C-alpha positions as CSV (number, residue, x, y, z in Angstrom):
1,M,-0.1,0.1,0.1
2,P,1.3,3.4,-0.9
3,K,2.6,5.9,1.7
4,M,-0.3,8.7,3.2
5,K,0.2,11.9,1.6
6,S,-0.3,14.9,4.0
7,N,-2.4,17.5,3.0
8,R,0.1,20.3,1.8
9,G,-1.8,23.2,2.6
10,A,-2.4,22.1,6.2
11,A,1.1,21.2,6.6
12,K,2.2,24.8,6.2
13,R,-0.3,25.9,8.6
14,F,-0.1,23.7,11.8
15,R,2.6,22.5,14.1
16,S,2.9,20.2,16.8
17,T,3.7,21.1,20.4
18,G,5.8,19.1,22.8
19,S,2.8,17.7,24.8
20,G,1.0,16.7,21.3
21,R,-1.4,19.5,21.0
22,I,-1.5,21.4,17.4
23,K,-0.4,24.8,17.2
24,R,-2.1,27.4,14.7
25,K,-1.6,31.0,13.9
26,R,-4.4,33.6,14.3
27,A,-6.6,34.7,11.2
28,Y,-7.2,38.4,10.1
29,H,-3.7,39.6,10.6
30,S,-2.8,39.6,6.6
31,H,-4.6,42.8,5.3
32,I,-6.4,45.8,6.1
33,L,-4.8,46.5,9.5
34,T,-5.1,50.1,9.5
35,K,-8.6,50.1,10.8
36,K,-7.6,47.4,13.4
37,D,-6.1,48.9,16.9
38,T,-2.7,48.0,17.9
39,K,-4.1,45.9,20.9
40,R,-5.9,43.8,18.7
41,K,-3.1,43.3,15.9
42,R,-0.5,42.5,19.0
43,R,-3.0,39.8,20.1
44,L,-3.2,38.5,16.6
45,R,0.5,38.0,16.3
46,A,0.3,35.4,19.0
47,S,-0.2,31.7,18.2
48,T,-2.8,29.6,19.8
49,L,-3.8,25.9,19.8
50,V,-6.4,24.1,17.7
51,S,-9.7,23.7,19.3
52,K,-10.5,20.1,20.6
53,S,-13.4,19.8,18.0
54,D,-11.1,20.5,15.3
55,E,-8.0,18.6,16.2
56,K,-9.4,15.3,14.7
57,A,-9.9,16.9,11.2
58,V,-6.5,18.3,11.5
59,R,-4.8,15.0,12.5
60,Q,-6.5,13.3,9.5
61,M,-4.9,15.9,7.2
62,L,-1.4,15.4,8.9
63,P,-0.7,11.7,9.4
64,K,2.9,12.7,10.9
65,L,1.3,14.9,13.7
């Protein structure tokens, strides 16, 4: 049987943490930044964890994680 291929789009967006959770970047930080206040933009720079409900779907896209 051939190797499982990981979803390349997902592979560029998610990383695994040491404890096995999945890390992601926050959305809404790529353009139209002038109307967003500084506090909001600073919060969007920080990474966060994928929610429990979405974790299964991400793991299916990335068999290596």
